[in-house]
N, C-alpha and C positions, 0 to 999 in steps of 0.2 A: 557519440555523445549527444544528448538531447538538449539543444540550445534553449528551448523554452523552459525545461526543467531547471537548467542551470541558472537562468535569469530569476525564476521564481524563488529558488532556494537561496540565491545570492542576495536577494533583498533582505533576508533575515540573517545573513551570515552563516547559513547552513550548508553552503556548497563546498567548504574546504575539506570535509572528511568523507566525501563521496567517491567511490570507485566507479566513475562514469562508464567505463568499458564493460561492466558486468550488468548494467541496467538495460531496460528496454523502454523505448520512448514512442510517442505517437507517430513519428515518421517511420518506425519499424513495422508496424502493423495497425490495421484499423480496429480490430476487436480486442478487448481486454484479455480473454483467455489466451490468445496468441502472444500477447505481450508478456503475460505472466510466465508462460511456458518458455519463451525466449530468455527472460531474465533468469529463470531457474537453470536453464542450459548454460548460459554464459557464466553464471556464478558457480557452476558445478555443485548446486545445492538441491537436495531432495526436497520434494514438496512438504513432507512431514517435518522437516527441519526449518522451514521458512515461516516467518510471520510477516504479513504484508499489511500495510495501513492504507486505507482508501477513504474517499469522501463522497463517493456516489454509489448508487445501486449497481451501476455497470462495473465499477471496481470490485465490489463485493462479489458479484456473480462470477466475474472472471477469475477471481482468486479462488472461490469455492470450487469452480469447475476443474481446477488444477489440484485440489486437495490441500490447499494452503490454509493455515490458520489466519483468520481475518479479524482485524481490529478496525472499526470504522470510526470516523470522526465527523461529527455533524457541524463542522465549521464552515461549510460551503453552502451550496444551494439545497442540499438534501437534509431532510429532518431526521431526528433520531428514529421516529416511527418508520420512515421509508428505508433507512439503513437496516433496522431490525427486520423489517419485512423482506428485505433482499437476502437475509440469512447471515448477517455478520455474527461472529461469535461473541464479540463485545462491541458496544457503541459508547463513545465518549462524546460529551457535548463540545469539547475543544481540547487543546493540548496543554492547558495550563497546569494540570496535575501530572507533572512528569514522573513523579514517583509511582503513581498508579499505572501509567503507561509502561514504564519499565518492568513493573511487577507482572503485568499482563503479558508482555513480550517474553519474559523469563519463564513464566509458568505454562504458557500455551494452553491454559485451562479453559 
């Protein structure tokens, strides 16, 4: 389990529905592509069936290198332009519009 991820998600009460054993965390690998590959392997999920959400260009690049659909969120240090430039399929300003996020996840368009 990723203790830092658990703390970050716990602050917002988002840690209760996570299957921690199928994720990949910073202590598992240094580079994002390896983390994405590990998470896909642990979850028995094909890249084409996965949608990953990231907030940095490194997240986007790691996800794209593995053939995963990418939704980026510009709620951190990275701007919308930076995330688009990294190749995110979709970029959101933040996560306030949950309906739009769910639609993007469901459509993988």
